[in-house]
N, C-alpha and C positions, 0 to 999 in steps of 0.2 A: 624651778617646779617645787622644790621642798617648801619654799616659802609660801607658795600657793596652797599646798596641802596643809600646812600649819594653819593658814588663814581659814581654810574650809573646816577643819576640826575646831578651831576657836569659835566659829559660828554655830557649831553644833553643841558647844558645852552649855550646861544650864546657866541661868543668870546668876545663881548663888556663887559660881566659881569665878565669874568675871570680876567681882569686887567684894572682897570679904575680909574679915579679921582671921588671921592664921597664927597660931601658936609656933613661934620661931625660934629655933636654936641656930648655933654657928659650928662650922667644922673647918678644918684646916685644908683649904683648897689651893691648888697651883695658880688658879686665875682668880682675881678678886670678884669678877662679875658673875661667877658661877653659883647656881643654887640647886637644890635637890628637892624634888617633890615625888610623891608616889604615883600620881596619875596623869598630871598635866604633860602634854606631849613635850619630848626633847625639842628645844629650840624656842619654846614660849618664852616671851619677855614679860616680866612682871615690874610694876613700880612698886616698892615696898616703902612704907612710911612709918616712922615711929611716932604715935599719936602723943607721946609725953613731950617731944621737943620739936616736932614738925620736920624733921630731918628725912630726906627720901633718896633713894637710889634705884637705878634700874638694873635687875639681875636677869640672867638668862638660865632657864632649867637646862642643865647640862648632865644631870645624873639622877638615879633614883635614891629615894630616902625621904624623910629620916626614919628610922626603924625603931624609934623609941615611942611607946604608946603615948598618945596625947599630943604629939607634935606633927605639924602639917607641913612645915618648911624648914630647910636647912639653908643658911646663906654662909658665904665665906667669912671668916672670922675678921678679915680686914674690913669688909663692909659693915659688920656687926659693930665693930670699933668706931667706925665713922658715923653710924646711926646712933651710938651711945649706949649700946647694952652689951658690949663685950665682956665686961666683967660680971654682969648678972647671969649671962649665959642663956637665959630664955626670956621672950617677951612676946606679947600679942602685937603683931605689926598689921596695919592696914595694907592690903594688897589689891592691886588692880592690874588686869591684863593690858599691855600695850599692843595696840594693833597698828 
C-alpha cells in the first residue's frame, strides 16, 4: 500500500522535480543508500549522477534535510566518495526520480 501511495504522490509532483540538477552535499549515514531531502516523500528513489564523471547511484529518501541554505539534497558520504565528490563536499548532481 505504501508503494502505491508513493507512486500516486510522484505522479502529482511537478515535472521540474522529476529530473533536475540539485546542489548536493554528503552526511554520515548508517546506510549508504539513504539520502535526505526537505520535501520529497520518504521512500522516493532517486538516481543521482555526477555530470563530471558520469558515475551514478540510486538513493532512497529516508530522512529530512539538508538544512543549509542553498543545498537541495544530502547523500551518504559512502556514495559521495563513490560518485567522486567526497573530498569537495558539495556538487551539483543530476537527479531523476526512479519509478
